[in-house]
ZATORDREN-613663 format. One line per 5 residues: for each residue x, y, z of C-alpha. Coordinates in pm, 1 decimal. Example, Ala and Ser with C-alpha at 12.3 -4.5 7.8 and 13.67 -1.06 7.14 Angstrom:
BEGIN
1230.0:-450.0:780.0 ~ 1367.0:-106.0:714.0
This chain:
BEGIN
0.0:0.0:0.0 ~ 298.3:229.9:27.2 ~ 305.2:286.8:-348.4 ~ -41.8:446.7:-343.5 ~ -56.8:770.7:-144.3
-348.2:900.2:61.3 ~ -472.1:554.3:170.6 ~ -545.6:485.0:536.1 ~ -651.9:146.5:673.6 ~ -878.7:145.0:976.8
-966.1:-201.1:1094.5 ~ -1048.6:-402.2:785.4 ~ -1169.2:-114.1:567.8 ~ -980.9:156.8:380.1 ~ -1012.7:534.1:370.1
-873.4:800.2:140.0 ~ -712.7:1085.5:332.8 ~ -536.7:1396.2:206.9 ~ -409.0:1717.4:359.5 ~ -576.5:2026.9:216.8
-395.8:2334.6:86.4 ~ -323.6:2599.3:346.5 ~ -617.1:2815.4:250.2 ~ -821.0:2769.3:563.2 ~ -765.2:2742.0:937.0
-1072.0:2527.7:998.2 ~ -1019.0:2224.5:776.4 ~ -679.3:2065.4:741.8 ~ -758.4:1715.0:616.9 ~ -1013.3:1565.8:374.8
-1104.5:1202.5:444.8 ~ -1341.9:980.7:246.3 ~ -1435.5:621.1:345.1 ~ -1379.5:389.7:48.1 ~ -1626.1:128.9:177.4
-1415.4:-166.3:71.5 ~ -1191.1:-418.6:244.7 ~ -1022.9:-515.0:-81.9 ~ -680.9:-345.2:-113.3 ~ -692.7:-364.2:-493.6
-1025.4:-182.4:-510.9 ~ -898.1:65.0:-253.3 ~ -594.5:150.6:-463.7 ~ -807.9:199.5:-775.8 ~ -1054.3:430.7:-603.3
-778.2:617.6:-424.5 ~ -595.9:696.5:-747.1 ~ -918.2:830.9:-895.8 ~ -996.6:1040.5:-590.3 ~ -644.5:1177.7:-590.3
-689.2:1289.9:-950.6 ~ -1028.2:1436.1:-865.1 ~ -888.0:1622.9:-565.9 ~ -605.3:1769.0:-773.9 ~ -859.9:1930.8:-1002.1
-1078.8:2022.4:-708.2 ~ -793.5:2209.1:-538.4 ~ -735.3:2399.7:-861.2 ~ -1100.3:2504.8:-847.7 ~ -1058.3:2608.3:-483.4
-761.1:2826.3:-570.0 ~ -968.4:2981.1:-849.5 ~ -1238.8:3053.4:-590.7 ~ -1504.9:2848.3:-763.8 ~ -1555.3:2634.8:-452.7
-1462.5:2671.8:-89.6 ~ -1267.8:2392.4:76.8 ~ -1555.6:2303.0:307.0 ~ -1813.2:2293.4:29.0 ~ -1586.7:2093.9:-202.3
-1520.2:1840.3:72.2 ~ -1890.1:1801.9:152.1 ~ -1986.2:1769.4:-213.7 ~ -1722.9:1511.3:-299.7 ~ -1808.6:1300.0:4.4
-2177.6:1328.3:-79.7 ~ -2127.0:1222.3:-443.6 ~ -1917.1:915.9:-366.2 ~ -2124.0:785.9:-74.8 ~ -2458.7:855.4:-241.1
-2359.6:683.5:-564.9 ~ -2219.3:377.9:-390.3 ~ -2532.0:342.7:-177.9 ~ -2750.2:377.6:-485.8 ~ -2549.7:115.1:-674.8
-2569.4:-133.2:-389.0 ~ -2942.4:-71.4:-341.0 ~ -3024.7:-113.7:-709.7 ~ -2808.3:-420.5:-750.9 ~ -2970.2:-585.6:-451.0
-3310.9:-536.9:-613.0 ~ -3189.1:-652.9:-954.1 ~ -3031.0:-972.0:-824.6 ~ -3337.3:-1046.5:-614.0 ~ -3548.5:-1004.9:-927.6
-3322.6:-1240.2:-1122.8 ~ -3242.4:-982.8:-1391.1 ~ -2875.7:-915.4:-1320.1 ~ -2693.8:-778.9:-1622.7 ~ -2313.7:-773.5:-1596.4
-2290.8:-611.7:-1940.2 ~ -2499.3:-314.9:-1826.0 ~ -2286.1:-275.4:-1512.3 ~ -1964.7:-286.7:-1712.7 ~ -2098.3:-36.7:-1965.4
-2211.9:202.9:-1694.5 ~ -1875.2:192.7:-1517.6 ~ -1688.5:237.2:-1845.0 ~ -1915.6:525.0:-1952.1 ~ -1853.0:715.7:-1628.2
-1480.2:661.5:-1670.2 ~ -1483.6:796.8:-2027.8 ~ -1689.6:1100.1:-1925.2 ~ -1449.0:1168.9:-1640.0 ~ -1149.8:1154.5:-1874.1
-1290.8:1331.6:-2181.7 ~ -1585.0:1541.7:-2069.1 ~ -1950.3:1551.8:-2171.0 ~ -1879.9:1557.0:-2544.5 ~ -1700.6:1224.1:-2521.5
-1784.8:959.0:-2778.5 ~ -1635.3:624.5:-2870.2 ~ -1350.6:663.5:-3116.6 ~ -1221.1:421.5:-3373.4 ~ -932.9:319.4:-3153.6
-1173.5:264.6:-2862.8 ~ -1376.6:23.6:-3072.9 ~ -1064.8:-165.6:-3177.6 ~ -931.5:-192.4:-2823.0 ~ -1268.5:-312.0:-2689.9
-1289.3:-581.5:-2957.0 ~ -930.5:-683.2:-2880.6 ~ -1024.9:-708.3:-2513.3 ~ -1295.4:-960.6:-2601.8 ~ -1603.8:-739.2:-2592.6
-1887.5:-814.7:-2834.0 ~ -2078.2:-573.7:-3056.1 ~ -2362.5:-591.8:-2805.1 ~ -2121.3:-479.2:-2532.4 ~ -2004.4:-186.6:-2742.7
-2360.0:-88.7:-2832.1 ~ -2454.0:-99.4:-2463.3 ~ -2156.5:126.1:-2384.8 ~ -2253.6:369.2:-2661.5 ~ -2611.4:391.0:-2535.4
-2495.6:435.1:-2173.1 ~ -2250.3:706.3:-2273.8 ~ -2509.2:899.6:-2472.7 ~ -2775.2:855.9:-2204.3 ~ -2548.7:980.3:-1922.5
-2417.9:1275.0:-2124.6 ~ -2770.1:1379.7:-2221.7 ~ -2889.8:1353.6:-1862.5 ~ -2595.3:1550.1:-1722.7 ~ -2657.7:1830.9:-1971.3
-3030.9:1845.5:-1910.9 ~ -3182.6:2136.2:-1723.2 ~ -3359.4:1898.1:-1486.4 ~ -3032.3:1735.1:-1382.0 ~ -2854.0:2068.1:-1330.7
-3143.9:2190.9:-1117.1 ~ -3135.8:1872.9:-907.6 ~ -2762.0:1909.3:-858.6 ~ -2797.0:2274.8:-751.7 ~ -3078.5:2189.5:-509.5
-2878.9:1905.4:-359.7 ~ -2570.0:2122.1:-319.5 ~ -2769.4:2411.0:-171.1 ~ -2946.9:2182.9:77.1 ~ -2620.8:2023.3:179.3
-2435.2:2353.6:232.2 ~ -2735.4:2560.0:356.4 ~ -2674.6:2813.1:81.1 ~ -2958.6:3046.1:-9.6 ~ -2798.9:3211.8:-312.4
-2771.9:2998.1:-626.5 ~ -2411.5:2904.3:-721.3 ~ -2255.0:3088.7:-1010.5 ~ -2182.6:2926.3:-1346.8 ~ -1822.5:2836.2:-1267.8
-1927.9:2669.1:-943.4 ~ -2195.6:2467.7:-1124.0 ~ -1937.9:2346.7:-1377.3 ~ -1700.7:2250.8:-1095.7 ~ -1979.9:2064.0:-913.7
-2071.0:1871.6:-1226.1 ~ -1709.0:1782.6:-1292.4 ~ -1667.0:1653.6:-938.4 ~ -1993.8:1464.6:-965.9 ~ -1879.4:1284.8:-1281.8
-1540.4:1194.7:-1141.3 ~ -1683.3:1092.3:-805.3 ~ -1935.0:860.7:-969.6 ~ -1664.5:716.4:-1191.7 ~ -1467.0:637.1:-877.1
-1771.0:476.8:-714.2 ~ -1850.8:259.0:-1014.3 ~ -1491.4:144.4:-1047.7 ~ -1518.8:-66.5:-734.2 ~ -1847.3:-246.3:-812.9
-1770.3:-621.1:-842.4 ~ -1946.4:-793.7:-1128.4 ~ -2055.5:-1088.4:-912.4 ~ -2171.0:-897.1:-607.4 ~ -2520.4:-1040.4:-610.9
-2395.5:-1391.7:-685.7 ~ -2162.2:-1380.1:-386.2 ~ -2447.4:-1269.1:-161.5 ~ -2673.6:-1544.2:-291.8 ~ -2396.8:-1803.5:-259.0
-2321.0:-1707.5:100.2 ~ -2691.4:-1711.7:186.7 ~ -2740.6:-2053.7:26.9 ~ -2437.9:-2192.7:211.5 ~ -2569.4:-2056.6:539.1
-2913.0:-2211.0:486.8 ~ -2764.4:-2545.5:385.9 ~ -2539.0:-2550.7:691.0 ~ -2831.5:-2473.6:919.6 ~ -3039.7:-2749.5:763.2
-2756.2:-2996.9:800.9 ~ -2719.6:-2904.0:1167.1 ~ -3090.7:-2953.9:1238.7 ~ -3128.5:-3277.4:1048.2 ~ -3028.6:-3592.1:1232.2
-3055.8:-3819.9:936.9 ~ -2921.4:-3820.9:585.2 ~ -3127.8:-3775.2:277.3 ~ -3178.4:-4110.0:111.8 ~ -3037.6:-4168.6:-232.4
-3270.0:-4181.6:-528.6 ~ -3468.3:-4498.2:-580.6 ~ -3402.1:-4692.5:-897.4 ~ -3668.8:-4645.1:-1163.1 ~ -3785.9:-4896.7:-1422.2
-3657.3:-4838.9:-1774.5 ~ -4003.4:-4747.3:-1900.9 ~ -4017.8:-4451.2:-1665.1 ~ -3685.4:-4288.4:-1749.7 ~ -3855.1:-3951.7:-1814.5
-4052.4:-3947.6:-1491.4 ~ -3947.7:-3777.3:-1166.1 ~ -3740.6:-3990.4:-928.7 ~ -3927.5:-4085.5:-610.3 ~ -3719.4:-4091.8:-293.8
-3855.9:-4241.2:27.7 ~ -3759.4:-4115.3:374.9 ~ -3604.2:-4334.7:642.7 ~ -3725.6:-4310.9:994.4 ~ -3536.5:-4074.5:1219.2
-3394.4:-4209.9:1544.5 ~ -3612.6:-3959.8:1729.7 ~ -3932.8:-4039.9:1542.0 ~ -4164.0:-4310.0:1678.7 ~ -4237.9:-4595.1:1444.9
-4569.8:-4570.3:1267.7 ~ -4766.6:-4798.1:1044.6 ~ -4867.4:-4514.4:810.7 ~ -4665.4:-4516.3:487.9 ~ -4422.9:-4231.7:434.9
-4507.1:-3988.3:153.9 ~ -4236.8:-3996.7:-112.4 ~ -4032.8:-3687.0:-187.6 ~ -4034.2:-3592.9:-556.6 ~ -3686.3:-3510.5:-681.3
-3684.5:-3395.7:-1046.1 ~ -3418.4:-3538.0:-1269.7 ~ -3151.9:-3291.4:-1377.8 ~ -3222.8:-3149.0:-1721.6 ~ -2945.6:-3107.2:-1977.1
-2794.7:-2764.9:-2004.6 ~ -3003.1:-2545.0:-2231.5 ~ -2828.0:-2330.5:-2492.6 ~ -2780.6:-1976.6:-2376.6 ~ -2869.2:-1694.2:-2611.6
-2755.0:-1334.4:-2589.4 ~ -3042.7:-1129.6:-2442.5 ~ -2923.5:-805.6:-2603.9 ~ -3205.3:-647.9:-2805.2 ~ -2985.7:-614.6:-3112.9
-2887.9:-982.4:-3097.1 ~ -3246.9:-1101.1:-3047.4 ~ -3349.8:-901.8:-3353.9 ~ -3068.3:-1051.7:-3560.1 ~ -3187.2:-1401.5:-3465.2
-3543.8:-1297.2:-3552.6 ~ -3423.9:-1176.5:-3892.4 ~ -3249.5:-1509.6:-3953.0 ~ -3577.7:-1690.7:-3888.7 ~ -3767.6:-1446.5:-4108.6
-3506.4:-1486.0:-4379.2 ~ -3583.7:-1857.6:-4395.8 ~ -3939.6:-1754.0:-4484.1 ~ -3809.5:-1517.5:-4752.9 ~ -3852.4:-1181.6:-4581.0
-3729.9:-897.1:-4800.6 ~ -3423.6:-688.3:-4722.4 ~ -3652.5:-386.6:-4677.0 ~ -3839.4:-562.9:-4396.2 ~ -3511.5:-674.2:-4241.1
-3396.2:-311.5:-4229.9 ~ -3726.3:-219.3:-4067.6 ~ -3660.8:-470.7:-3789.2 ~ -3315.5:-325.9:-3724.2 ~ -3450.0:27.4:-3739.8
-3715.6:-65.5:-3483.3 ~ -3455.2:-212.3:-3248.3 ~ -3233.7:94.9:-3263.6 ~ -3531.7:326.4:-3210.2 ~ -3664.2:122.4:-2917.3
-3325.0:134.0:-2742.3 ~ -3290.5:505.0:-2818.7 ~ -3630.0:583.3:-2665.1 ~ -3622.7:351.0:-2363.5 ~ -3248.4:342.4:-2292.6
-3268.0:-38.7:-2274.7 ~ -3038.8:-285.7:-2448.1 ~ -3139.9:-607.3:-2268.3 ~ -3471.2:-769.1:-2361.6 ~ -3509.8:-904.1:-2006.5
-3531.3:-549.6:-1871.0 ~ -3839.7:-455.5:-2075.0 ~ -4147.8:-375.6:-1867.0 ~ -4499.7:-258.7:-1955.3 ~ -4404.0:99.9:-1872.7
-4125.0:87.2:-2132.7 ~ -4368.0:-31.7:-2401.2 ~ -4615.6:242.0:-2312.3 ~ -4338.6:502.7:-2318.3 ~ -4226.5:372.8:-2658.8
-4574.1:422.6:-2804.9 ~ -4605.5:764.5:-2643.0 ~ -4281.0:888.7:-2798.8 ~ -4375.8:745.1:-3140.2 ~ -4685.3:965.3:-3124.0
-4477.0:1272.6:-3034.6 ~ -4162.2:1234.2:-3246.6 ~ -4100.5:1407.6:-3581.3 ~ -4245.1:1223.2:-3879.0 ~ -3912.3:1256.8:-4060.5
-3701.4:1124.1:-3772.2 ~ -3423.1:890.2:-3882.2 ~ -3363.6:1038.3:-4226.0 ~ -3074.5:1255.0:-4107.9 ~ -2744.6:1084.6:-4005.4
-2735.8:1305.7:-3693.9 ~ -3061.4:1149.0:-3572.6 ~ -2880.6:822.7:-3500.4 ~ -2664.9:972.8:-3225.9 ~ -2918.2:1227.1:-3099.3
-3067.5:1190.5:-2752.6 ~ -3432.6:1144.8:-2667.4 ~ -3442.6:1503.0:-2542.8 ~ -3304.6:1619.9:-2878.9 ~ -3574.7:1422.2:-3059.0
-3859.5:1567.4:-2857.0 ~ -3712.0:1919.0:-2868.5 ~ -3703.7:1897.7:-3247.5 ~ -4065.2:1781.4:-3248.9 ~ -4176.3:2074.1:-3035.1
-4032.9:2314.4:-3292.7 ~ -4233.6:2159.8:-3578.5 ~ -4592.0:2229.1:-3685.4 ~ -4846.3:1971.7:-3562.5 ~ -4889.7:1809.8:-3902.5
-4520.8:1710.8:-3904.5 ~ -4526.4:1548.3:-3560.5 ~ -4623.2:1192.8:-3470.7 ~ -4583.7:877.7:-3677.4 ~ -4888.2:746.2:-3857.7
-5103.2:483.3:-3683.3 ~ -4990.7:226.9:-3938.6 ~ -4622.5:290.6:-3868.3 ~ -4677.0:288.7:-3491.9 ~ -4863.4:-41.7:-3513.7
-4586.6:-187.6:-3729.1 ~ -4328.4:-96.8:-3461.8 ~ -4550.4:-252.6:-3193.8 ~ -4584.9:-568.0:-3406.1 ~ -4206.6:-584.5:-3432.0
-4182.3:-542.9:-3055.7 ~ -4417.5:-836.3:-3005.6 ~ -4224.8:-1052.7:-3250.5 ~ -3896.2:-965.3:-3078.4 ~ -4038.9:-1069.6:-2740.2
-4171.1:-1394.0:-2890.5 ~ -3828.3:-1466.7:-3039.0 ~ -3661.0:-1405.7:-2702.5 ~ -3911.5:-1635.8:-2530.7 ~ -3854.5:-1904.4:-2794.8
-3481.2:-1871.1:-2726.1 ~ -3542.3:-1957.4:-2360.8 ~ -3486.0:-1603.7:-2236.4 ~ -3710.9:-1506.5:-1947.5 ~ -3922.9:-1203.2:-2027.8
-4197.2:-1025.4:-1837.7 ~ -4513.5:-1233.1:-1886.7 ~ -4728.5:-921.7:-1852.0 ~ -4599.4:-774.9:-2177.3 ~ -4859.5:-760.3:-2454.6
-4771.6:-497.8:-2718.2 ~ -5083.9:-582.9:-2920.8 ~ -5294.5:-407.4:-2659.4 ~ -5106.8:-83.7:-2732.6 ~ -5202.1:-71.5:-3100.0
-5359.6:258.5:-3199.9 ~ -5679.2:283.1:-3407.6 ~ -5649.9:378.3:-3770.9 ~ -5773.2:728.5:-3849.7 ~ -5896.2:640.4:-4197.8
-6012.2:344.7:-4398.7 ~ -5731.9:188.8:-4601.5 ~ -5877.4:317.1:-4926.8 ~ -5901.0:672.2:-4790.6 ~ -5545.5:698.5:-4658.1
-5402.9:831.0:-4983.0 ~ -5581.2:1001.9:-5271.7 ~ -5595.6:836.6:-5610.1 ~ -5547.2:1014.5:-5940.1 ~ -5838.1:1037.3:-6180.6
-5784.9:989.8:-6554.9 ~ -5874.9:1352.3:-6628.0 ~ -5624.8:1471.0:-6367.3 ~ -5345.0:1268.0:-6523.0 ~ -5416.4:1412.3:-6865.4
-5406.7:1757.9:-6710.3 ~ -5081.4:1680.0:-6529.8 ~ -4900.5:1550.4:-6838.5 ~ -4975.3:1876.6:-7019.7 ~ -4737.6:2045.7:-6775.5
-4401.1:2185.1:-6885.8 ~ -4200.1:1880.4:-6770.1 ~ -4366.1:1674.4:-7048.0 ~ -4447.8:1941.4:-7305.9 ~ -4145.7:2172.7:-7290.8
-3953.8:2340.6:-7006.8 ~ -3715.1:2635.2:-6983.0 ~ -3404.8:2439.2:-6881.2 ~ -3284.6:2146.1:-6671.9 ~ -3277.1:2369.0:-6365.2
-3619.0:2523.1:-6435.8 ~ -3839.9:2228.2:-6522.8 ~ -4159.4:2396.2:-6402.9 ~ -4117.4:2697.8:-6630.5 ~ -4240.7:2689.3:-6993.4
-3991.2:2651.4:-7275.9 ~ -3903.3:2430.4:-7568.7 ~ -3685.5:2162.8:-7403.0 ~ -3820.5:1814.6:-7327.8 ~ -3567.2:1634.9:-7109.1
-3638.6:1262.4:-7097.8 ~ -3476.0:1175.9:-6766.8 ~ -3603.3:1024.2:-6441.9 ~ -3832.5:1318.3:-6368.3 ~ -3992.3:1277.8:-6711.1
-4025.7:897.5:-6711.4 ~ -4108.7:803.5:-6349.8 ~ -4463.8:950.5:-6339.6 ~ -4540.6:804.0:-6682.6 ~ -4409.1:462.1:-6577.8
-4611.7:477.4:-6255.7 ~ -4930.8:557.0:-6451.0 ~ -4877.2:264.7:-6689.7 ~ -4746.2:3.0:-6443.8 ~ -4888.7:82.6:-6097.7
-4544.5:11.1:-5949.8 ~ -4401.7:182.0:-5642.0 ~ -4174.5:485.1:-5673.7 ~ -3853.6:317.6:-5557.7 ~ -3925.2:2.2:-5756.4
-3915.1:215.4:-6071.3 ~ -3655.1:476.8:-5979.8 ~ -3387.5:216.9:-5893.6 ~ -3436.0:-3.7:-6200.4 ~ -3127.7:-142.8:-6373.1
-3070.9:-279.8:-6723.3 ~ -3080.7:-633.5:-6578.2 ~ -3443.8:-581.8:-6475.8 ~ -3574.5:-591.1:-6835.1 ~ -3658.0:-899.4:-7038.6
-3849.4:-1021.7:-7341.3 ~ -4042.5:-1348.2:-7385.3 ~ -4240.7:-1442.2:-7694.3 ~ -4211.3:-1086.6:-7819.0 ~ -4348.6:-938.4:-7494.9
-4118.3:-683.7:-7330.2 ~ -4152.3:-669.9:-6952.2 ~ -4000.9:-536.9:-6632.0 ~ -3874.8:-817.1:-6410.4 ~ -3955.4:-673.1:-6067.5
-3708.1:-850.8:-5840.1 ~ -3457.1:-737.6:-5580.2 ~ -3157.5:-582.3:-5752.3 ~ -2824.8:-427.8:-5657.3 ~ -2993.7:-93.7:-5584.3
-3296.0:-184.3:-5373.1 ~ -3496.0:-463.1:-5220.7 ~ -3867.9:-528.7:-5247.6 ~ -4138.8:-483.7:-4989.2 ~ -4250.4:-847.6:-4962.2
-4291.5:-1180.8:-5143.0 ~ -4583.2:-1068.9:-5355.1 ~ -4381.2:-771.7:-5483.9 ~ -4179.3:-1011.5:-5700.7 ~ -4358.3:-1004.5:-6036.1
-4335.1:-938.6:-6408.7 ~ -4499.7:-626.5:-6550.7 ~ -4541.2:-614.4:-6931.5 ~ -4449.1:-277.9:-7079.7 ~ -4761.3:-88.1:-7187.2
-4792.4:-30.5:-7560.8 ~ -4809.4:346.1:-7503.6 ~ -4473.9:337.5:-7319.4 ~ -4317.7:172.7:-7623.1 ~ -4470.3:440.6:-7849.5
-4326.0:713.9:-7627.2 ~ -3976.0:566.3:-7671.5 ~ -3913.4:408.4:-7334.4 ~ -3749.4:96.0:-7480.6 ~ -3505.9:318.4:-7672.1
-3420.6:490.2:-7344.4 ~ -3344.8:148.3:-7191.2 ~ -3134.3:38.6:-7488.3 ~ -2920.4:350.6:-7456.4 ~ -2791.1:230.0:-7117.5
-2439.7:123.1:-7210.8 ~ -2310.8:-48.7:-6896.4 ~ -2451.6:-398.7:-6825.4 ~ -2661.7:-382.0:-6512.9 ~ -2636.6:-1.7:-6515.5
-2900.2:228.8:-6369.4 ~ -3189.8:315.8:-6598.4 ~ -3194.1:659.4:-6436.2 ~ -2831.5:719.2:-6330.8 ~ -2900.8:1086.3:-6249.8
-3127.9:972.9:-5966.1 ~ -2857.1:778.5:-5779.7 ~ -2795.4:956.9:-5446.4 ~ -2438.5:1058.9:-5370.8 ~ -2266.3:808.9:-5143.9
-2556.7:570.7:-5193.1 ~ -2567.9:236.8:-5013.0 ~ -2844.9:-18.4:-5053.1 ~ -2860.5:-58.2:-4675.7 ~ -2884.9:316.0:-4607.6
-3258.2:376.0:-4599.6 ~ -3210.6:750.6:-4548.0 ~ -3117.3:783.5:-4916.5 ~ -3351.3:681.7:-5197.4 ~ -3344.1:715.6:-5573.6
-3686.4:875.8:-5589.5 ~ -3584.7:1157.5:-5355.6 ~ -3397.3:1329.1:-5638.9 ~ -3719.8:1423.5:-5820.0 ~ -3917.0:1513.3:-5507.9
-3887.6:1892.1:-5522.5 ~ -3960.8:1940.4:-5895.8 ~ -4238.9:1677.9:-5884.8 ~ -4407.0:1832.6:-5579.5 ~ -4380.5:2177.6:-5734.8
-4543.5:2050.0:-6053.8 ~ -4838.2:1908.6:-5856.6 ~ -4886.4:2239.3:-5675.4 ~ -4880.4:2437.9:-6000.8 ~ -5112.3:2206.4:-6191.4
-5366.1:2147.8:-5913.4 ~ -5374.6:2489.8:-5744.8 ~ -5173.0:2400.2:-5439.2 ~ -5254.7:2026.5:-5456.4 ~ -5529.3:2027.6:-5187.9
-5596.9:1653.8:-5234.4 ~ -5231.2:1585.2:-5149.9 ~ -5170.4:1377.4:-5460.2 ~ -4829.1:1212.1:-5484.7 ~ -4646.0:957.8:-5694.8
-4797.9:672.0:-5493.7 ~ -5138.8:804.8:-5600.1 ~ -5047.6:666.1:-5944.6 ~ -5037.6:317.6:-5792.3 ~ -5383.6:363.3:-5645.1
-5504.3:490.4:-5983.4 ~ -5371.5:185.8:-6170.6 ~ -5514.0:-53.2:-5913.4 ~ -5855.9:114.0:-5932.9 ~ -5859.6:110.5:-6312.9
-5776.6:-262.3:-6323.5 ~ -6035.3:-340.9:-6054.2 ~ -6312.5:-153.0:-6239.2 ~ -6263.5:-361.5:-6555.2 ~ -6479.0:-677.5:-6518.3
-6286.3:-855.8:-6795.9 ~ -5963.2:-863.5:-6592.0 ~ -5944.3:-1166.7:-6359.0 ~ -5873.2:-1088.1:-5995.4 ~ -5559.3:-1303.9:-5990.1
-5416.1:-1116.2:-6290.8 ~ -5480.1:-786.3:-6115.9 ~ -5305.1:-902.8:-5799.5 ~ -5008.4:-1035.2:-5999.4 ~ -4965.0:-703.0:-6180.1
-4990.4:-477.4:-5875.1 ~ -4790.2:-706.6:-5647.3 ~ -5059.5:-765.7:-5387.1 ~ -5134.9:-1095.2:-5217.4 ~ -5468.4:-1254.1:-5303.6
-5739.6:-1246.9:-5038.8 ~ -5871.5:-1605.4:-5056.7 ~ -5647.3:-1888.1:-4941.2 ~ -5696.7:-2100.1:-5251.9 ~ -5576.6:-1830.9:-5492.5
-5294.8:-1732.5:-5258.9 ~ -5168.7:-2084.9:-5200.9 ~ -5221.8:-2278.1:-5523.0 ~ -5149.3:-2211.6:-5885.6 ~ -4868.8:-2042.3:-6074.5
-4822.7:-1679.3:-6174.7 ~ -5052.2:-1549.8:-6445.3 ~ -4923.3:-1603.2:-6802.6 ~ -4733.7:-1309.9:-6946.5 ~ -4981.4:-1279.4:-7230.8
-5271.6:-1235.0:-6985.4 ~ -5071.4:-975.9:-6792.8 ~ -4998.2:-785.0:-7115.4 ~ -5364.4:-784.2:-7216.2 ~ -5461.0:-643.6:-6876.0
-5190.9:-376.0:-6854.0 ~ -5276.0:-244.4:-7200.6 ~ -5629.3:-170.3:-7076.7 ~ -5497.6:114.2:-6862.6 ~ -5624.4:437.8:-7027.3
-5402.8:654.3:-7247.6 ~ -5326.3:965.6:-7043.5 ~ -5029.4:1111.3:-7234.7
């Protein structure tokens, strides 16, 4: 212990003790009980407290804190945090939900904040060193969440106010501390808590339980005057049944003619496989199972997006920690968050407070996810919990996310307006299709017709009923010809996935599209597998980055065209309204079989027989149906 200064041993426990600078005649020594009998833990905490005190004395010399107040505050921080840790861990271990990963992440997060300040974040070298030390991605994600959560809380107004109140109550101050004092208090708080967390043993609760079990067993052995009998031998036919063990008579028990009741001793079960309870890992296992059923890459990204959002909102990373209050809070935030949340890269690292603050600055119509999106997230939550339960992970049996589903505000058919044939004819008389001023001024009249993505996408949507991204991210490999019928082979490609199984389909190219020269546009794509609309590819695009989409490139000019043509677009028509239009037109034609209509649009049939049996509609039937869509340009 000589090598570590400022350590004092009293009895079996250790204290940190240091002489104060000669700035006061009342206090000469600062002493803090370390609350440990382990010399190794004592040395660790002492070194941290020494570093903290060095900075504290600098603050004292700068007159941000008095010696007495600094001493009281530091002692308060360390003792309060250690008591809180011990109290919480006792409850957690009693509940059976101990999480060593969470404890490690919390201790590591406090240490990083103490060393680097509130703006600290994991660096590349940190990630590498953690991996080299044997930590998993789930560990690192837990650390990242803990770091962000603590930093956000420490910066919050509520936390600063609590800290000021606590300091004022402790020192009997009536005047609020100045800004420099508040900063010094927060710095001491961070470093004091880092010191407290550094001594928390990972197996604290296990040791307590082990000692208690040993004590109980010893007491039972002392009271019992006879040995437990060994298990009785079972017949081979009953090898799966419990073993019945009879009791022998005790020396102190009078003999009796009544038969002894057997004691049922269950056979030991083989060790069950242990699965990682981290939310991110449970979701990955769920995706693997869904992938066996052919779930699209788009849906897989939605699962991962849900998991990240759930952890961001609740602060949880362990599925065993989820309670009904967390699920209710998740739904509540979904109803209050910005509709566009997640599209900006900065949203990933933003705190919950940042999210809600951004929402408060937006108009009401831009706040709150749609009921359909909220219900989808709640469905994913339920599936994640089911996966964890199937993995043998104990979850709260009271959880039932289905009960949190929100009612739809509109009928499905009323959720988005559909174009009418007359409106499409009116739209395609706009400057984008009849002559614009220039590439930069597509909504101004002129003589130039630029046949790019902005020109073709609305026309394709009107004559195919396909989704915006399905069309915008087409490649040369997505086109084929059978028996003289040219078609779009709607499958997952290098640019984008598809929404679901039924989205995989073949769409014959409408005769009017061929007349307008679309096949010539496709043939002009030189590179095999190249983009049909290369100008729509987002910069730095990645198929897995859902914040960037091909169709976004036309959004401004397209929206402006709708406003100009339809006097502000009060019906809120959009490119997806083309899909509704095509579906309606096909449904209104009694000569088009229902199965053909479903195969063209990419919807799953309603009745089980049609959905389960039979092959895809012949290409000739699909061509006959698609050519019945009205000529609108």
